[in-house]
C-alpha angles and dihedrals in degrees: 000000000000091000090050092053090046090053094053101035094090090056105037105010128244097273099056093044091050091049091054091047093046098237132118117258087228088068091059094046091047090056091047091050090054090050089058095041115022090189088073091065119109121256090254093051091051091049090048090055091053092045092048090055092049092047092050091049092053092043092050091047089057090055090251091300102112120095127198097288097051094042090052093050091047091053091047089053088056090055095252112149102221132141120238091233088056090054089049092050096047094044089051091048094049094041095242117153137173125230119275124220120248130209124305116265121213116210112156119070114222116238101210097172096050116095111247142162120281127259105269093172102052092194092304097127097180132115131188094212143005118285093028100102130014125184127197140193141135141220138197136242127201113228136170088257094051135268119346122197127209123195128193137193113198131193104223097209095074099005088248120164104232100171137020140163138189120207142155095237132044098230130144089257090059096057090037090060090056090050093049091052090052092048092048094049098042101032095204118202132205089257090066092064087212121193122203114205128193140149123264095273113146091238092061094044095050120121093242093053096046091045090054091052091050092047090055092047093247120147117227129232127178128190124241124264116262094015111128090197098049092109101013099145094055091046089051093054092044086052088056090050092051091047100042099037117012101040094029100051103026157139095092126215103187147001089252091059091050091048094050094048091045090053091052093046095049090051091048092043093053099041109026113017115099117227124205092204092064099039101277096294129117122266090246092053092047092054094044090051091051094052092043090054091045092052092048091050092050092050091049091051 
């Protein structure tokens, strides 16, 4: 509004423009006075400037992905006493926005006729500790070099991505590489009683994939046919990936570019991104807190 009046004042004068806009000329002159001497600003205006800087810093640190809710929680974690409505107002004023999810993408084709393990999860995507339940799925990305596929293995306890893989074909070997990375990083043992859950995609029901799970001592669970929620948690995280990486940073030139940005996002996701499902902490913090509590309990016993 002030910029608009400033633009037209040389042609029509401040008074006539303000009359048309329905505001007092003194409002314009008060804003101009503050521009020349910031000390004349009200206490609220001064606080808004400080809050705007903090909001922009958090928003920039998220790569421009955080919306009002995540920015507010991040500022509260820093100990800043700020209302959510204030964050909404200042983000609207400064034009800052978070990313918005797109439509769900279906990649795996269910194999209804093929014998497969039962559904041991039954939509209950909860775990009392790490290495108790893993979920897997993959999605695709359109690039100038053709289709690129990205697979994920997620530990349900803290929503942590424990394995991932980028490839140019959706073969069994592609999803098997993501599984092997998860097994190598997490080193699950038989005592964990770990369950691996996926949909009925042919890649996850292949002999090589199921044999690798059995070799690692991991029990297998497969969702039911025609159930849109059979692997909902994985689809939700893949939705985040599509929103915060693929749709946000595209278009994509090559598989190498997708792989590099996926690597950066997975690192950020696991160590910096706040998650509402685990109390607005990062997956890494949630797991560290679990093991710290476990160690304290064992010492007390």
